[in-house]
N, C-alpha and C positions, 0 to 999 in steps of 0.2 A: 222400611216398614211396610212390607207389601200386604194390601188389601182384598180380602176375598170379592171376586165378580168385578175385576178392575179391567175396563175395555181399553183404556188409553191413560197414560200420563207424563208428563212432561215438567219441565222449569222454563219459566220466563227466561228469555236469552238477552245478551246484551251485546256490546260490540264486537263485531265478527264472528257473531252467533254463537257465543260462549255461554254456558249456563253459569254464570258466576252470580247467582242472584239467590235470594230466599224466598222466592214464590212458587210455589207448586202448584200444579193443576191433576185433580185425580176425576177421571169421569167412568162412572160405571153404570150398568142400566137403568137406574133409577135416577142418579142424584150429580151432580158436578160440587166438588169441594176445591176450594182455593185456599192455599193454607200461605201466610205470610208471616215472615218476622224469623228473628235466630232467639233473642233472648225473651222478649215480649213476643208470644206468637198469636196468631188469630186464625179462625178456620170457618170460612162461611161456606154453607152448605146451600143449594139452590135445587130443589124438585125438578126434573126434566119435565114434568107435566106442565109446570109453571112458565116454563121460558115460551115467549110469543113470538120472538123474531130474532134473528140470527143474519149478522152482514161481515163478511170478509173486506178487511181493509189491509192495503198493502203499500206504502210508501216506497219510492224509489230506493232506498235507503234497505228497506226489509226485504224487496226483492233481489237484490243486489247478493243478499247473503241466504235467500231462499227462505224468509219469514215472514210471519205477518199476525194481525191481530185479527180476532174476531170478538165483535162487539154483540152483546146480547141483550135484549130486553124482555123481562119478566114480570108475573103478576106476583112477585113475592115483596112483600111489604118492607123489608129490611134491605134487600138490595134490587129496587129496580131496573136498574142498569148496572152493567159489569163488562170488562173486558177481559179476555184471556190474549193476554199480550206476548208478541214478539214469540211467537212459537213455530217450530220448524214443521214442513208439511202442511201448512194451515189450511190449505183448500181440501185435503182430504180429512182433516179433524172437522173441519166444519161442515163436511159432508155426514160424516160419520154422528157427529151431535146431531144435527137436523133429523136423519135417520132415527136415533133414539129418541129423541123429543116427540118425533110424530108416532112410534110406536107404543110409548110410555103414555101419550094424550089417547091413543084408541084403547089402550089397557085399562085404562082408568075412566073412559068414557067421559072424556072431557072437552069441551068445546070452548072456541075462544070467546063467546057470549057468556059463557061462566064469570069470567074477569070482567065484564063491563061492571062500571059502579055508578049509582045514581048520584049527580054531582051535589044535589041540596042536601041531602043527609048523611052521605059518604058510605050507605049501607051497599053491600053486594046485591046485585040484582041477578037472579037464578033464571 
């Protein structure tokens, strides 16, 4: 199923870089969707302006098959940390994701201080 406005999409890869998994990643200009499962499915949605940090990790095995994992930290309460696992051309995808996150944060006029919270009462500090 093709979604409108899709910038990038792919599947999680496994051994030899083959996409024999039931995890799909869909990146649009505004959000990242992570779809998992075959019989019981789950779709997580993270708004790009909520992503705080993006890190690329590539083990030796991943590098051998041209894969990598992108680790993201977000201000989303239901998904504070998540991985975009075992994807091809991961460095280019990380750069694309970083650029879209920055563009979305600028468009929404969001800065990282808006996500800081007061440890005493748990309320967001603006």
